[in-house]
VMD Tcl script that builds the backbone (N, CA, C; Angstrom):
set m [mol new atoms 531]
animate dup $m
set s [atomselect $m all]
$s set {name element resname resid chain x y z} {
  {N N MET 1 A -15.210 -6.358 5.705}
  {CA C MET 1 A -16.076 -6.867 4.662}
  {C C MET 1 A -16.061 -5.915 3.464}
  {N N ASN 2 A -16.039 -6.471 2.295}
  {CA C ASN 2 A -15.964 -5.668 1.089}
  {C C ASN 2 A -16.774 -6.339 -0.001}
  {N N ASP 3 A -17.223 -5.573 -0.976}
  {CA C ASP 3 A -17.939 -6.172 -2.099}
  {C C ASP 3 A -17.253 -5.880 -3.433}
  {N N ARG 4 A -16.023 -5.315 -3.377}
  {CA C ARG 4 A -15.243 -5.048 -4.586}
  {C C ARG 4 A -13.870 -5.706 -4.442}
  {N N PHE 5 A -13.559 -6.554 -5.412}
  {CA C PHE 5 A -12.323 -7.333 -5.361}
  {C C PHE 5 A -11.536 -7.176 -6.653}
  {N N LEU 6 A -10.233 -6.967 -6.500}
  {CA C LEU 6 A -9.310 -7.028 -7.629}
  {C C LEU 6 A -8.476 -8.282 -7.434}
  {N N ILE 7 A -8.501 -9.161 -8.418}
  {CA C ILE 7 A -7.714 -10.390 -8.374}
  {C C ILE 7 A -6.531 -10.213 -9.327}
  {N N VAL 8 A -5.342 -10.238 -8.772}
  {CA C VAL 8 A -4.104 -10.051 -9.536}
  {C C VAL 8 A -3.511 -11.444 -9.734}
  {N N VAL 9 A -3.576 -11.937 -10.957}
  {CA C VAL 9 A -3.222 -13.326 -11.243}
  {C C VAL 9 A -1.769 -13.456 -11.689}
  {N N ASP 10 A -0.976 -14.141 -10.877}
  {CA C ASP 10 A 0.346 -14.654 -11.254}
  {C C ASP 10 A 1.304 -13.626 -11.884}
  {N N MET 11 A 1.379 -12.453 -11.288}
  {CA C MET 11 A 2.310 -11.431 -11.785}
  {C C MET 11 A 3.701 -11.711 -11.209}
  {N N GLN 12 A 4.217 -12.876 -11.572}
  {CA C GLN 12 A 5.469 -13.384 -11.031}
  {C C GLN 12 A 6.603 -13.253 -12.041}
  {N N ASN 13 A 7.820 -13.210 -11.512}
  {CA C ASN 13 A 8.997 -13.015 -12.352}
  {C C ASN 13 A 9.093 -14.000 -13.504}
  {N N ASP 14 A 8.824 -15.282 -13.263}
  {CA C ASP 14 A 8.965 -16.258 -14.349}
  {C C ASP 14 A 8.026 -15.980 -15.518}
  {N N PHE 15 A 6.868 -15.362 -15.260}
  {CA C PHE 15 A 5.922 -15.050 -16.333}
  {C C PHE 15 A 6.186 -13.690 -16.971}
  {N N ILE 16 A 7.050 -12.899 -16.354}
  {CA C ILE 16 A 7.307 -11.556 -16.875}
  {C C ILE 16 A 8.636 -11.515 -17.615}
  {N N ASP 17 A 9.718 -11.887 -16.924}
  {CA C ASP 17 A 11.017 -11.852 -17.595}
  {C C ASP 17 A 11.850 -13.091 -17.315}
  {N N GLY 18 A 11.192 -14.132 -16.823}
  {CA C GLY 18 A 11.886 -15.382 -16.521}
  {C C GLY 18 A 11.645 -16.444 -17.582}
  {N N SER 19 A 11.559 -17.684 -17.145}
  {CA C SER 19 A 11.517 -18.824 -18.059}
  {C C SER 19 A 10.324 -18.822 -19.008}
  {N N LEU 20 A 9.218 -18.186 -18.648}
  {CA C LEU 20 A 8.051 -18.096 -19.530}
  {C C LEU 20 A 7.673 -16.641 -19.822}
  {N N GLY 21 A 8.612 -15.731 -19.634}
  {CA C GLY 21 A 8.348 -14.306 -19.831}
  {C C GLY 21 A 8.166 -13.940 -21.289}
  {N N THR 22 A 7.431 -12.848 -21.504}
  {CA C THR 22 A 7.202 -12.341 -22.854}
  {C C THR 22 A 7.302 -10.826 -22.850}
  {N N GLU 23 A 7.500 -10.281 -24.021}
  {CA C GLU 23 A 7.512 -8.825 -24.192}
  {C C GLU 23 A 6.163 -8.237 -23.779}
  {N N GLU 24 A 5.078 -8.925 -24.127}
  {CA C GLU 24 A 3.736 -8.451 -23.785}
  {C C GLU 24 A 3.524 -8.424 -22.274}
  {N N ALA 25 A 4.053 -9.413 -21.576}
  {CA C ALA 25 A 3.923 -9.450 -20.117}
  {C C ALA 25 A 4.692 -8.288 -19.486}
  {N N ARG 26 A 5.883 -8.044 -19.962}
  {CA C ARG 26 A 6.667 -6.919 -19.440}
  {C C ARG 26 A 5.939 -5.601 -19.697}
  {N N ALA 27 A 5.284 -5.497 -20.835}
  {CA C ALA 27 A 4.636 -4.241 -21.218}
  {C C ALA 27 A 3.440 -3.881 -20.337}
  {N N ILE 28 A 2.780 -4.864 -19.717}
  {CA C ILE 28 A 1.588 -4.548 -18.918}
  {C C ILE 28 A 1.908 -4.194 -17.470}
  {N N VAL 29 A 3.144 -4.379 -17.036}
  {CA C VAL 29 A 3.492 -4.136 -15.632}
  {C C VAL 29 A 3.097 -2.734 -15.165}
  {N N PRO 30 A 3.444 -1.650 -15.884}
  {CA C PRO 30 A 3.059 -0.317 -15.390}
  {C C PRO 30 A 1.543 -0.143 -15.240}
  {N N ALA 31 A 0.773 -0.631 -16.196}
  {CA C ALA 31 A -0.687 -0.512 -16.107}
  {C C ALA 31 A -1.236 -1.336 -14.950}
  {N N ALA 32 A -0.686 -2.520 -14.743}
  {CA C ALA 32 A -1.133 -3.366 -13.626}
  {C C ALA 32 A -0.820 -2.703 -12.292}
  {N N VAL 33 A 0.367 -2.137 -12.170}
  {CA C VAL 33 A 0.753 -1.447 -10.936}
  {C C VAL 33 A -0.198 -0.280 -10.675}
  {N N GLU 34 A -0.479 0.492 -11.702}
  {CA C GLU 34 A -1.396 1.630 -11.560}
  {C C GLU 34 A -2.788 1.157 -11.139}
  {N N ARG 35 A -3.280 0.075 -11.735}
  {CA C ARG 35 A -4.610 -0.437 -11.391}
  {C C ARG 35 A -4.642 -0.932 -9.951}
  {N N ILE 36 A -3.611 -1.653 -9.534}
  {CA C ILE 36 A -3.551 -2.147 -8.148}
  {C C ILE 36 A -3.576 -0.968 -7.180}
  {N N ARG 37 A -2.753 0.013 -7.435}
  {CA C ARG 37 A -2.704 1.187 -6.544}
  {C C ARG 37 A -4.053 1.900 -6.502}
  {N N GLY 38 A -4.672 2.064 -7.656}
  {CA C GLY 38 A -5.964 2.736 -7.720}
  {C C GLY 38 A -7.047 1.983 -6.967}
  {N N CYS 39 A -7.077 0.685 -7.123}
  {CA C CYS 39 A -8.088 -0.128 -6.426}
  {C C CYS 39 A -7.853 -0.110 -4.918}
  {N N ARG 40 A -6.612 -0.226 -4.513}
  {CA C ARG 40 A -6.325 -0.174 -3.069}
  {C C ARG 40 A -6.731 1.176 -2.485}
  {N N ALA 41 A -6.418 2.249 -3.202}
  {CA C ALA 41 A -6.773 3.590 -2.722}
  {C C ALA 41 A -8.289 3.770 -2.630}
  {N N ALA 42 A -9.025 3.085 -3.510}
  {CA C ALA 42 A -10.489 3.179 -3.523}
  {C C ALA 42 A -11.147 2.212 -2.546}
  {N N GLY 43 A -10.346 1.458 -1.802}
  {CA C GLY 43 A -10.891 0.563 -0.788}
  {C C GLY 43 A -11.242 -0.835 -1.249}
  {N N TRP 44 A -10.815 -1.209 -2.447}
  {CA C TRP 44 A -11.071 -2.563 -2.931}
  {C C TRP 44 A -10.237 -3.558 -2.124}
  {N N ASP 45 A -10.715 -4.774 -2.036}
  {CA C ASP 45 A -9.956 -5.880 -1.463}
  {C C ASP 45 A -9.119 -6.463 -2.600}
  {N N VAL 46 A -7.805 -6.444 -2.461}
  {CA C VAL 46 A -6.909 -6.933 -3.511}
  {C C VAL 46 A -6.309 -8.257 -3.064}
  {N N ILE 47 A -6.440 -9.251 -3.933}
  {CA C ILE 47 A -5.905 -10.588 -3.671}
  {C C ILE 47 A -5.023 -10.965 -4.861}
  {N N ALA 48 A -3.816 -11.421 -4.595}
  {CA C ALA 48 A -2.900 -11.838 -5.656}
  {C C ALA 48 A -2.684 -13.345 -5.577}
  {N N THR 49 A -2.783 -14.004 -6.729}
  {CA C THR 49 A -2.484 -15.438 -6.774}
  {C C THR 49 A -1.038 -15.640 -7.202}
  {N N LEU 50 A -0.470 -16.741 -6.733}
  {CA C LEU 50 A 0.890 -17.115 -7.106}
  {C C LEU 50 A 0.884 -18.552 -7.611}
  {N N ASP 51 A 1.252 -18.718 -8.876}
  {CA C ASP 51 A 1.455 -20.047 -9.415}
  {C C ASP 51 A 2.593 -20.646 -8.599}
  {N N THR 52 A 2.368 -21.814 -8.012}
  {CA C THR 52 A 3.346 -22.365 -7.081}
  {C C THR 52 A 3.571 -23.845 -7.363}
  {N N HIS 53 A 4.798 -24.172 -7.704}
  {CA C HIS 53 A 5.152 -25.566 -7.994}
  {C C HIS 53 A 6.282 -26.035 -7.092}
  {N N ARG 54 A 6.386 -27.340 -6.967}
  {CA C ARG 54 A 7.466 -27.968 -6.194}
  {C C ARG 54 A 8.633 -28.277 -7.139}
  {N N PRO 55 A 9.783 -28.611 -6.571}
  {CA C PRO 55 A 10.942 -28.927 -7.416}
  {C C PRO 55 A 10.697 -30.102 -8.382}
  {N N ASP 56 A 9.747 -30.983 -8.069}
  {CA C ASP 56 A 9.468 -32.114 -8.959}
  {C C ASP 56 A 8.444 -31.764 -10.043}
  {N N TYR 57 A 8.273 -30.488 -10.333}
  {CA C TYR 57 A 7.279 -30.010 -11.298}
  {C C TYR 57 A 7.287 -30.803 -12.598}
  {N N LEU 58 A 8.456 -31.080 -13.162}
  {CA C LEU 58 A 8.518 -31.762 -14.456}
  {C C LEU 58 A 7.937 -33.170 -14.416}
  {N N ASN 59 A 7.753 -33.728 -13.230}
  {CA C ASN 59 A 7.149 -35.056 -13.083}
  {C C ASN 59 A 5.648 -35.000 -12.868}
  {N N THR 60 A 5.065 -33.809 -12.847}
  {CA C THR 60 A 3.623 -33.673 -12.654}
  {C C THR 60 A 2.914 -33.720 -14.009}
  {N N SER 61 A 1.613 -33.880 -13.972}
  {CA C SER 61 A 0.826 -33.873 -15.207}
  {C C SER 61 A 1.053 -32.580 -15.985}
  {N N GLU 62 A 0.993 -31.433 -15.290}
  {CA C GLU 62 A 1.223 -30.149 -15.963}
  {C C GLU 62 A 2.639 -30.085 -16.516}
  {N N GLY 63 A 3.615 -30.519 -15.724}
  {CA C GLY 63 A 5.007 -30.461 -16.141}
  {C C GLY 63 A 5.318 -31.323 -17.351}
  {N N ARG 64 A 4.609 -32.431 -17.483}
  {CA C ARG 64 A 4.810 -33.277 -18.670}
  {C C ARG 64 A 4.227 -32.628 -19.920}
  {N N LYS 65 A 3.183 -31.805 -19.753}
  {CA C LYS 65 A 2.564 -31.135 -20.905}
  {C C LYS 65 A 3.178 -29.763 -21.173}
  {N N LEU 66 A 3.742 -29.154 -20.146}
  {CA C LEU 66 A 4.452 -27.871 -20.276}
  {C C LEU 66 A 5.815 -28.050 -19.598}
  {N N PRO 67 A 6.765 -28.672 -20.311}
  {CA C PRO 67 A 8.048 -29.031 -19.683}
  {C C PRO 67 A 9.034 -27.865 -19.560}
  {N N VAL 68 A 8.575 -26.803 -18.890}
  {CA C VAL 68 A 9.430 -25.649 -18.608}
  {C C VAL 68 A 9.320 -25.383 -17.108}
  {N N ARG 69 A 10.431 -25.572 -16.401}
  {CA C ARG 69 A 10.410 -25.302 -14.951}
  {C C ARG 69 A 10.090 -23.826 -14.731}
  {N N HIS 70 A 9.083 -23.579 -13.890}
  {CA C HIS 70 A 8.712 -22.198 -13.592}
  {C C HIS 70 A 8.002 -22.132 -12.247}
  {N N CYS 71 A 8.097 -20.983 -11.635}
  {CA C CYS 71 A 7.397 -20.689 -10.376}
  {C C CYS 71 A 7.597 -21.781 -9.326}
  {N N ILE 72 A 8.845 -22.235 -9.194}
  {CA C ILE 72 A 9.191 -23.217 -8.173}
  {C C ILE 72 A 9.283 -22.455 -6.846}
  {N N ARG 73 A 8.462 -22.866 -5.899}
  {CA C ARG 73 A 8.341 -22.158 -4.615}
  {C C ARG 73 A 9.725 -21.835 -4.037}
  {N N GLY 74 A 9.899 -20.565 -3.654}
  {CA C GLY 74 A 11.143 -20.120 -3.040}
  {C C GLY 74 A 12.180 -19.573 -4.000}
  {N N THR 75 A 11.977 -19.755 -5.307}
  {CA C THR 75 A 12.955 -19.252 -6.281}
  {C C THR 75 A 12.646 -17.803 -6.634}
  {N N VAL 76 A 13.594 -17.149 -7.276}
  {CA C VAL 76 A 13.390 -15.777 -7.741}
  {C C VAL 76 A 12.232 -15.726 -8.736}
  {N N GLY 77 A 12.134 -16.712 -9.604}
  {CA C GLY 77 A 11.070 -16.745 -10.602}
  {C C GLY 77 A 9.677 -16.860 -9.997}
  {N N TRP 78 A 9.567 -17.448 -8.823}
  {CA C TRP 78 A 8.283 -17.624 -8.124}
  {C C TRP 78 A 7.801 -16.325 -7.492}
  {N N ARG 79 A 8.720 -15.433 -7.180}
  {CA C ARG 79 A 8.353 -14.197 -6.481}
  {C C ARG 79 A 7.553 -13.255 -7.381}
  {N N VAL 80 A 6.696 -12.481 -6.735}
  {CA C VAL 80 A 5.945 -11.444 -7.442}
  {C C VAL 80 A 6.935 -10.380 -7.913}
  {N N GLN 81 A 6.739 -9.910 -9.141}
  {CA C GLN 81 A 7.607 -8.879 -9.710}
  {C C GLN 81 A 7.670 -7.699 -8.742}
  {N N SER 82 A 8.832 -7.104 -8.566}
  {CA C SER 82 A 9.077 -6.143 -7.480}
  {C C SER 82 A 8.139 -4.932 -7.482}
  {N N GLU 83 A 7.901 -4.313 -8.630}
  {CA C GLU 83 A 6.996 -3.153 -8.668}
  {C C GLU 83 A 5.568 -3.560 -8.315}
  {N N VAL 84 A 5.167 -4.716 -8.791}
  {CA C VAL 84 A 3.829 -5.231 -8.483}
  {C C VAL 84 A 3.726 -5.525 -6.991}
  {N N MET 85 A 4.769 -6.132 -6.435}
  {CA C MET 85 A 4.761 -6.459 -5.005}
  {C C MET 85 A 4.673 -5.193 -4.164}
  {N N GLU 86 A 5.401 -4.176 -4.560}
  {CA C GLU 86 A 5.334 -2.912 -3.827}
  {C C GLU 86 A 3.912 -2.341 -3.863}
  {N N ALA 87 A 3.264 -2.395 -5.030}
  {CA C ALA 87 A 1.894 -1.891 -5.154}
  {C C ALA 87 A 0.909 -2.734 -4.332}
  {N N LEU 88 A 1.151 -4.027 -4.247}
  {CA C LEU 88 A 0.258 -4.915 -3.497}
  {C C LEU 88 A 0.289 -4.624 -1.997}
  {N N GLY 89 A 1.429 -4.171 -1.507}
  {CA C GLY 89 A 1.526 -3.876 -0.077}
  {C C GLY 89 A 1.186 -5.088 0.765}
  {N N ASP 90 A 0.184 -4.941 1.638}
  {CA C ASP 90 A -0.188 -6.040 2.536}
  {C C ASP 90 A -1.357 -6.878 2.009}
  {N N SER 91 A -1.590 -6.833 0.702}
  {CA C SER 91 A -2.664 -7.635 0.112}
  {C C SER 91 A -2.407 -9.131 0.337}
  {N N LEU 92 A -3.477 -9.895 0.338}
  {CA C LEU 92 A -3.371 -11.348 0.500}
  {C C LEU 92 A -2.676 -11.956 -0.710}
  {N N LEU 93 A -1.683 -12.807 -0.456}
  {CA C LEU 93 A -1.012 -13.589 -1.500}
  {C C LEU 93 A -1.482 -15.020 -1.352}
  {N N LEU 94 A -2.055 -15.561 -2.406}
  {CA C LEU 94 A -2.675 -16.883 -2.375}
  {C C LEU 94 A -1.934 -17.825 -3.316}
  {N N GLU 95 A -1.229 -18.795 -2.746}
  {CA C GLU 95 A -0.531 -19.780 -3.573}
  {C C GLU 95 A -1.549 -20.747 -4.166}
  {N N LYS 96 A -1.304 -21.141 -5.410}
  {CA C LYS 96 A -2.165 -22.121 -6.069}
  {C C LYS 96 A -1.283 -23.086 -6.862}
  {N N PRO 97 A -1.561 -24.390 -6.771}
  {CA C PRO 97 A -0.714 -25.370 -7.443}
  {C C PRO 97 A -1.096 -25.639 -8.896}
  {N N THR 98 A -2.145 -24.998 -9.364}
  {CA C THR 98 A -2.612 -25.243 -10.722}
  {C C THR 98 A -3.189 -23.952 -11.289}
  {N N PHE 99 A -3.799 -24.030 -12.452}
  {CA C PHE 99 A -4.234 -22.838 -13.179}
  {C C PHE 99 A -5.216 -21.963 -12.402}
  {N N GLY 100 A -6.287 -22.564 -11.909}
  {CA C GLY 100 A -7.300 -21.816 -11.179}
  {C C GLY 100 A -7.245 -22.149 -9.698}
  {N N SER 101 A -7.520 -21.152 -8.870}
  {CA C SER 101 A -7.494 -21.366 -7.426}
  {C C SER 101 A -8.865 -21.798 -6.933}
  {N N VAL 102 A -8.956 -23.028 -6.455}
  {CA C VAL 102 A -10.230 -23.510 -5.918}
  {C C VAL 102 A -10.532 -22.860 -4.572}
  {N N GLN 103 A -9.534 -22.248 -3.938}
  {CA C GLN 103 A -9.733 -21.550 -2.662}
  {C C GLN 103 A -10.284 -20.146 -2.849}
  {N N LEU 104 A -10.047 -19.542 -3.992}
  {CA C LEU 104 A -10.394 -18.145 -4.215}
  {C C LEU 104 A -11.882 -17.846 -3.989}
  {N N PRO 105 A -12.814 -18.630 -4.531}
  {CA C PRO 105 A -14.232 -18.315 -4.286}
  {C C PRO 105 A -14.594 -18.309 -2.800}
  {N N GLU 106 A -14.047 -19.235 -2.031}
  {CA C GLU 106 A -14.363 -19.283 -0.598}
  {C C GLU 106 A -13.775 -18.078 0.133}
  {N N ILE 107 A -12.587 -17.671 -0.250}
  {CA C ILE 107 A -11.974 -16.493 0.371}
  {C C ILE 107 A -12.826 -15.258 0.072}
  {N N ILE 108 A -13.259 -15.112 -1.161}
  {CA C ILE 108 A -14.113 -13.972 -1.510}
  {C C ILE 108 A -15.427 -14.054 -0.737}
  {N N ARG 109 A -16.001 -15.229 -0.659}
  {CA C ARG 109 A -17.261 -15.403 0.071}
  {C C ARG 109 A -17.111 -14.958 1.538}
  {N N ARG 110 A -16.002 -15.329 2.166}
  {CA C ARG 110 A -15.761 -14.948 3.568}
  {C C ARG 110 A -15.522 -13.454 3.731}
  {N N ARG 111 A -14.885 -12.830 2.755}
  {CA C ARG 111 A -14.523 -11.416 2.874}
  {C C ARG 111 A -15.615 -10.476 2.366}
  {N N ALA 112 A -16.564 -10.992 1.584}
  {CA C ALA 112 A -17.584 -10.138 0.974}
  {C C ALA 112 A -18.592 -9.669 2.006}
  {N N GLY 113 A -19.073 -8.451 1.809}
  {CA C GLY 113 A -20.119 -7.912 2.669}
  {C C GLY 113 A -21.443 -8.602 2.399}
  {N N ALA 114 A -22.285 -8.653 3.392}
  {CA C ALA 114 A -23.607 -9.271 3.255}
  {C C ALA 114 A -24.527 -8.361 2.457}
  {N N GLY 115 A -25.127 -8.905 1.413}
  {CA C GLY 115 A -26.151 -8.183 0.681}
  {C C GLY 115 A -25.666 -7.191 -0.358}
  {N N GLY 116 A -24.375 -6.907 -0.415}
  {CA C GLY 116 A -23.881 -5.956 -1.403}
  {C C GLY 116 A -23.769 -6.595 -2.771}
  {N N GLU 117 A -23.701 -5.738 -3.804}
  {CA C GLU 117 A -23.514 -6.255 -5.156}
  {C C GLU 117 A -22.029 -6.538 -5.360}
  {N N LEU 118 A -21.703 -7.775 -5.615}
  {CA C LEU 118 A -20.316 -8.220 -5.712}
  {C C LEU 118 A -19.712 -7.827 -7.058}
  {N N THR 119 A -18.546 -7.185 -7.000}
  {CA C THR 119 A -17.791 -6.789 -8.187}
  {C C THR 119 A -16.420 -7.440 -8.095}
  {N N ILE 120 A -16.052 -8.173 -9.138}
  {CA C ILE 120 A -14.755 -8.842 -9.183}
  {C C ILE 120 A -14.091 -8.499 -10.513}
  {N N GLU 121 A -12.875 -7.963 -10.432}
  {CA C GLU 121 A -12.105 -7.663 -11.638}
  {C C GLU 121 A -10.818 -8.472 -11.583}
  {N N LEU 122 A -10.413 -9.011 -12.723}
  {CA C LEU 122 A -9.175 -9.771 -12.804}
  {C C LEU 122 A -8.199 -9.090 -13.751}
  {N N ILE 123 A -6.920 -9.148 -13.368}
  {CA C ILE 123 A -5.828 -8.703 -14.225}
  {C C ILE 123 A -4.707 -9.739 -14.086}
  {N N GLY 124 A -3.788 -9.772 -15.024}
  {CA C GLY 124 A -2.610 -10.605 -14.822}
  {C C GLY 124 A -2.221 -11.504 -15.966}
  {N N LEU 125 A -1.520 -12.580 -15.579}
  {CA C LEU 125 A -0.841 -13.489 -16.504}
  {C C LEU 125 A -1.174 -14.943 -16.168}
  {N N CYS 126 A -0.981 -15.802 -16.988}
  {CA C CYS 126 A -1.118 -15.743 -18.424}
  {C C CYS 126 A -2.623 -15.797 -18.709}
  {N N THR 127 A -3.133 -14.844 -19.415}
  {CA C THR 127 A -4.569 -14.680 -19.571}
  {C C THR 127 A -5.220 -15.910 -20.177}
  {N N ASP 128 A -4.554 -16.551 -21.110}
  {CA C ASP 128 A -5.137 -17.708 -21.792}
  {C C ASP 128 A -5.054 -18.998 -20.973}
  {N N ILE 129 A -4.442 -18.958 -19.814}
  {CA C ILE 129 A -4.367 -20.139 -18.959}
  {C C ILE 129 A -4.929 -19.808 -17.584}
  {N N CYS 130 A -4.229 -19.006 -16.821}
  {CA C CYS 130 A -4.603 -18.790 -15.419}
  {C C CYS 130 A -5.679 -17.732 -15.215}
  {N N VAL 131 A -5.655 -16.645 -15.967}
  {CA C VAL 131 A -6.712 -15.636 -15.796}
  {C C VAL 131 A -8.049 -16.228 -16.216}
  {N N VAL 132 A -8.103 -16.864 -17.368}
  {CA C VAL 132 A -9.371 -17.449 -17.831}
  {C C VAL 132 A -9.853 -18.535 -16.867}
  {N N SER 133 A -8.958 -19.344 -16.339}
  {CA C SER 133 A -9.355 -20.392 -15.389}
  {C C SER 133 A -9.989 -19.797 -14.145}
  {N N ASN 134 A -9.360 -18.767 -13.591}
  {CA C ASN 134 A -9.896 -18.131 -12.387}
  {C C ASN 134 A -11.192 -17.383 -12.677}
  {N N ALA 135 A -11.263 -16.710 -13.810}
  {CA C ALA 135 A -12.486 -15.981 -14.163}
  {C C ALA 135 A -13.672 -16.937 -14.296}
  {N N LEU 136 A -13.468 -18.062 -14.945}
  {CA C LEU 136 A -14.567 -19.016 -15.123}
  {C C LEU 136 A -14.959 -19.681 -13.806}
  {N N LEU 137 A -13.984 -19.973 -12.948}
  {CA C LEU 137 A -14.303 -20.495 -11.615}
  {C C LEU 137 A -15.149 -19.497 -10.828}
  {N N LEU 138 A -14.752 -18.240 -10.876}
  {CA C LEU 138 A -15.490 -17.210 -10.145}
  {C C LEU 138 A -16.881 -17.017 -10.717}
  {N N LYS 139 A -17.033 -17.051 -12.034}
  {CA C LYS 139 A -18.352 -16.916 -12.661}
  {C C LYS 139 A -19.257 -18.083 -12.248}
  {N N ALA 140 A -18.700 -19.280 -12.141}
  {CA C ALA 140 A -19.486 -20.441 -11.722}
  {C C ALA 140 A -19.955 -20.307 -10.273}
  {N N HIS 141 A -19.117 -19.745 -9.429}
  {CA C HIS 141 A -19.461 -19.587 -8.010}
  {C C HIS 141 A -20.324 -18.359 -7.740}
  {N N PHE 142 A -20.175 -17.325 -8.549}
  {CA C PHE 142 A -20.886 -16.067 -8.331}
  {C C PHE 142 A -21.569 -15.629 -9.632}
  {N N PRO 143 A -22.584 -16.373 -10.091}
  {CA C PRO 143 A -23.189 -16.075 -11.393}
  {C C PRO 143 A -23.842 -14.702 -11.490}
  {N N GLU 144 A -24.239 -14.110 -10.369}
  {CA C GLU 144 A -24.882 -12.794 -10.395}
  {C C GLU 144 A -23.906 -11.643 -10.163}
  {N N ALA 145 A -22.657 -11.961 -9.888}
  {CA C ALA 145 A -21.655 -10.920 -9.652}
  {C C ALA 145 A -21.270 -10.241 -10.960}
  {N N SER 146 A -20.803 -9.011 -10.849}
  {CA C SER 146 A -20.219 -8.313 -11.979}
  {C C SER 146 A -18.752 -8.752 -12.042}
  {N N ILE 147 A -18.427 -9.560 -13.041}
  {CA C ILE 147 A -17.059 -10.074 -13.180}
  {C C ILE 147 A -16.487 -9.539 -14.479}
  {N N SER 148 A -15.273 -8.990 -14.383}
  {CA C SER 148 A -14.645 -8.390 -15.559}
  {C C SER 148 A -13.154 -8.692 -15.584}
  {N N VAL 149 A -12.596 -8.517 -16.761}
  {CA C VAL 149 A -11.156 -8.651 -16.984}
  {C C VAL 149 A -10.697 -7.374 -17.681}
  {N N ARG 150 A -9.655 -6.767 -17.153}
  {CA C ARG 150 A -9.131 -5.513 -17.713}
  {C C ARG 150 A -8.059 -5.848 -18.741}
  {N N ARG 151 A -8.419 -5.717 -20.009}
  {CA C ARG 151 A -7.582 -6.091 -21.148}
  {C C ARG 151 A -6.179 -5.479 -21.100}
  {N N GLY 152 A -6.060 -4.202 -20.789}
  {CA C GLY 152 A -4.760 -3.530 -20.787}
  {C C GLY 152 A -3.839 -3.953 -19.663}
  {N N CYS 153 A -4.355 -4.770 -18.754}
  {CA C CYS 153 A -3.558 -5.279 -17.631}
  {C C CYS 153 A -3.400 -6.790 -17.725}
  {N N CYS 154 A -3.514 -7.314 -18.934}
  {CA C CYS 154 A -3.400 -8.762 -19.158}
  {C C CYS 154 A -2.482 -9.039 -20.341}
  {N N ALA 155 A -1.871 -10.204 -20.305}
  {CA C ALA 155 A -1.088 -10.683 -21.448}
  {C C ALA 155 A -1.200 -12.194 -21.488}
  {N N GLY 156 A -1.180 -12.727 -22.698}
  {CA C GLY 156 A -1.250 -14.167 -22.886}
  {C C GLY 156 A 0.099 -14.736 -23.272}
  {N N VAL 157 A 0.123 -16.020 -23.457}
  {CA C VAL 157 A 1.342 -16.691 -23.910}
  {C C VAL 157 A 1.739 -16.129 -25.272}
  {N N THR 158 A 0.730 -15.868 -26.109}
  {CA C THR 158 A 0.921 -15.185 -27.390}
  {C C THR 158 A -0.219 -14.181 -27.540}
  {N N PRO 159 A -0.071 -13.174 -28.392}
  {CA C PRO 159 A -1.178 -12.238 -28.618}
  {C C PRO 159 A -2.439 -12.943 -29.138}
  {N N GLU 160 A -2.256 -13.965 -29.964}
  {CA C GLU 160 A -3.408 -14.693 -30.499}
  {C C GLU 160 A -4.154 -15.457 -29.407}
  {N N LEU 161 A -3.418 -16.068 -28.484}
  {CA C LEU 161 A -4.064 -16.790 -27.386}
  {C C LEU 161 A -4.733 -15.828 -26.407}
  {N N LEU 162 A -4.175 -14.635 -26.227}
  {CA C LEU 162 A -4.833 -13.615 -25.412}
  {C C LEU 162 A -6.200 -13.301 -26.000}
  {N N GLU 163 A -6.252 -13.043 -27.297}
  {CA C GLU 163 A -7.531 -12.706 -27.948}
  {C C GLU 163 A -8.529 -13.853 -27.829}
  {N N ALA 164 A -8.061 -15.084 -27.982}
  {CA C ALA 164 A -8.953 -16.241 -27.851}
  {C C ALA 164 A -9.511 -16.341 -26.437}
  {N N ALA 165 A -8.671 -16.096 -25.433}
  {CA C ALA 165 A -9.121 -16.161 -24.039}
  {C C ALA 165 A -10.127 -15.063 -23.747}
  {N N LEU 166 A -9.868 -13.857 -24.229}
  {CA C LEU 166 A -10.812 -12.763 -24.012}
  {C C LEU 166 A -12.149 -13.067 -24.672}
  {N N ALA 167 A -12.115 -13.645 -25.864}
  {CA C ALA 167 A -13.360 -14.015 -26.546}
  {C C ALA 167 A -14.112 -15.098 -25.775}
  {N N THR 168 A -13.387 -16.064 -25.244}
  {CA C THR 168 A -14.017 -17.121 -24.450}
  {C C THR 168 A -14.685 -16.530 -23.219}
  {N N MET 169 A -13.978 -15.664 -22.516}
  {CA C MET 169 A -14.556 -15.063 -21.311}
  {C C MET 169 A -15.765 -14.200 -21.657}
  {N N ALA 170 A -15.674 -13.421 -22.739}
  {CA C ALA 170 A -16.813 -12.594 -23.146}
  {C C ALA 170 A -18.024 -13.460 -23.465}
  {N N SER 171 A -17.801 -14.601 -24.087}
  {CA C SER 171 A -18.927 -15.486 -24.408}
  {C C SER 171 A -19.541 -16.114 -23.164}
  {N N CYS 172 A -18.806 -16.098 -22.068}
  {CA C CYS 172 A -19.315 -16.613 -20.781}
  {C C CYS 172 A -19.796 -15.457 -19.882}
  {N N GLN 173 A -20.105 -14.332 -20.491}
  {CA C GLN 173 A -20.681 -13.172 -19.815}
  {C C GLN 173 A -19.755 -12.530 -18.784}
  {N N ILE 174 A -18.470 -12.598 -19.078}
  {CA C ILE 174 A -17.465 -11.869 -18.291}
  {C C ILE 174 A -17.125 -10.632 -19.116}
  {N N ASP 175 A -17.264 -9.469 -18.496}
  {CA C ASP 175 A -17.028 -8.208 -19.216}
  {C C ASP 175 A -15.544 -7.995 -19.464}
  {N N ILE 176 A -15.225 -7.542 -20.662}
  {CA C ILE 176 A -13.850 -7.208 -21.007}
  {C C ILE 176 A -13.759 -5.682 -21.041}
  {N N LEU 177 A -12.960 -5.131 -20.140}
  {CA C LEU 177 A -12.831 -3.678 -20.007}
  {C C LEU 177 A -11.657 -3.146 -20.807}
}
mol reanalyze $m
mol bondsrecalc $m
mol representation Tube
mol addrep $m
């Protein structure tokens, strides 16, 4: 049982140097690795999400609106970036078929200690889509928890969309570190 959670969102090859990769995403890898290692060493429960699509992705609602094949289960692009994976060690990897994981709040609820003050920090990609989706889901499920996003360990589709996502989360009482 734990009351401190680090959620590592979609640090996968396709979002770093693959089909949807960006310079900003590549730049945060060292900081994300350091944060994961630090949290694990401090006894935090670390959970990593994986954007996971099937080969028919382009025929899905998301695929029609974002027609770029990415994170197709089993491909190199779907895998967690190697340095990040090494830092994660035996952390839970949670596949999710869409932006936010509806399973994540229940997993945290099961793993959280009884009566402790819940702390949840999020890092990862793409901040303006998947990090913000997961942060808002978690805030809805745990309104009294301390929920934060570590800016230096996040990147958006563009720098402007990153700033917009951080502003949205801050306005929803999610701390930006």
